[in-house]
N, C-alpha and C positions, 0 to 999 in steps of 0.2 A: 580452478573455482566455479559453485552449479548457483545459478540466480532462479527463486521461487518468487512469487507474487502470492500472497491469499487477501481473502473480504473476510468479515466476519457473517455478516445479513445472511440467513439461511444454514449455520451452522450451530449448533450447541456447544457447548464450553467440549465436552467430553470430545466430539467429531473435532472439531477445531485443535484442539488440543493435539489427539491422534494423528493429524496431520503433519504437525510438525512433526513430533516422534517419529513416524515412517518415514521421515524424507530425511531424520537424521539432521535436524535447523539445528544449526550451531549461533549463529547472530542474526537477531531479528529486529530487521529497520522498520521504527514507526514514521511515517509519512503523510501523519493526517497533523492538522495546526493544532483545533481540540479533540484534544483524546478523549473523549466522552461519547458514549453510544446512549441512545437517547432508547428505552423497552428495559424491563427488567429481565428478559429474558438473555441482552445481552451485557448485562452489566459485568462479567467476566472479561470483557474487552474494555473497560474505564483501567483507566490509566494504572491505578498502584494496585490494583488485582492484580491485572495484567501482567507486568513488573512482576509481582511477587510470584506469581506461577511460572513465568519464564525461570524466573531463579531456582524454582528449584527444580527445573529440568535442566538446569544446568546451562540455559539457553544467554545469551549475551544480548542485553536489549540496549536498543541506539534509537535518539528520538533525531527527527531532520525536517523541525518545523518549516526549513524553508525551501523545501521539496512539494510542501500543501500548496495547494491551492488559494489564494487569496479571496479575500470576502466577495470583492468585485466577479472573478471570474466563477465562484458558485452562484452567487445570484443570477452570472449570465446562464448556467445552466438549470436552472430552477425555473428560469424564465421560457427554454428553449420545452421545458419537459413539460411545464403546464400548458405553453402553445399547445404541444402534441399528446396532451391528454393522460401525461403519464406521470404514476408517481414517482420518488425519489426512487423509493426501493425495487421500483418495478423497473428502472430503467436497463434497455438493452446495449445503447452505446453513448457514446459522449458528442455532443454536441460537433459541428465543422470549427463555429466560433470558440467554442471553450478550448476545444485543441490547439486553434492557431492563437489562442494566448496563454495557453498554459507554455505552449512551446516557447513564445516569444519572452515572456516572463521569468519561468522557471527553469528551460534549458537551453537557452542560447547561449550564456555561459559558463553553464556546466561542465565541470569535469570530473568523466568518469574517472580517469587513473585517481586522481585527488579523493574521490569518494571509496574507492577500495581500500586504498591506503586508511583512510580513516576508518574502515571497519577492522582493521588490524590484521597482521600476516596468518592468525588463528581463523580466520573465519573461511572455511572450505563450502558450508550449505547455506546460503543467506537469504531471507526471505524479506520483501518487501510488504507492508502492511497498509492498509488502509479498510474501510467498512463493505463497500458496495461488492454484489456477491458475486458478480459476473466482471472477469476483468477488462472485460471490453466498455464496462461502461464506468471505468475508473482511471484515475490520471497514474497511480502506480504501475498499468503496462508503459504509457507512453514513455517514463521514468526505466523501468526495466527495457525497453528496446533503446533507449540511448545510451545506456548501460553496458548493454551486449553488444552493440553496432560498432565501438570500436575496439571492442575486448574477443570479440568471439565468442562469449561463453553462454550457452545451452540457460533458456530461460524456460520455466515449468509452473504454470498456471495450477495452483489448489483448489 
């Protein structure tokens, strides 16, 4: 299995879906809690539109809200961004406090083997999806690191 991550900010619908097809993604894991994106340019990433387009492309869609950061963690990151005068969409990295809390709340008891089993035996090219443009600014990278560490999976950030 090959593990990928992808964000939506900074991509058009065509660019986003081309990345998926070019990398032969067969399983799409949505790790957002709230499956909507602000801004008409990102309407394609809102839950139902996204699922419809993935189905058209033959890509399995799975939602893992338990792997999304809590509202408290998001608020913690927003406060760190505000303190450093960084807009959410311009963030380049996660705050150390957010990373610590995400690992504690979401990854402490996370079982990568169990997660992979949920994907199904046909999952070969799996993508973890959230909204942030850069992988370093998103929890999907922390999740990918956790999944790949014990399984020695290759991770590619799209």
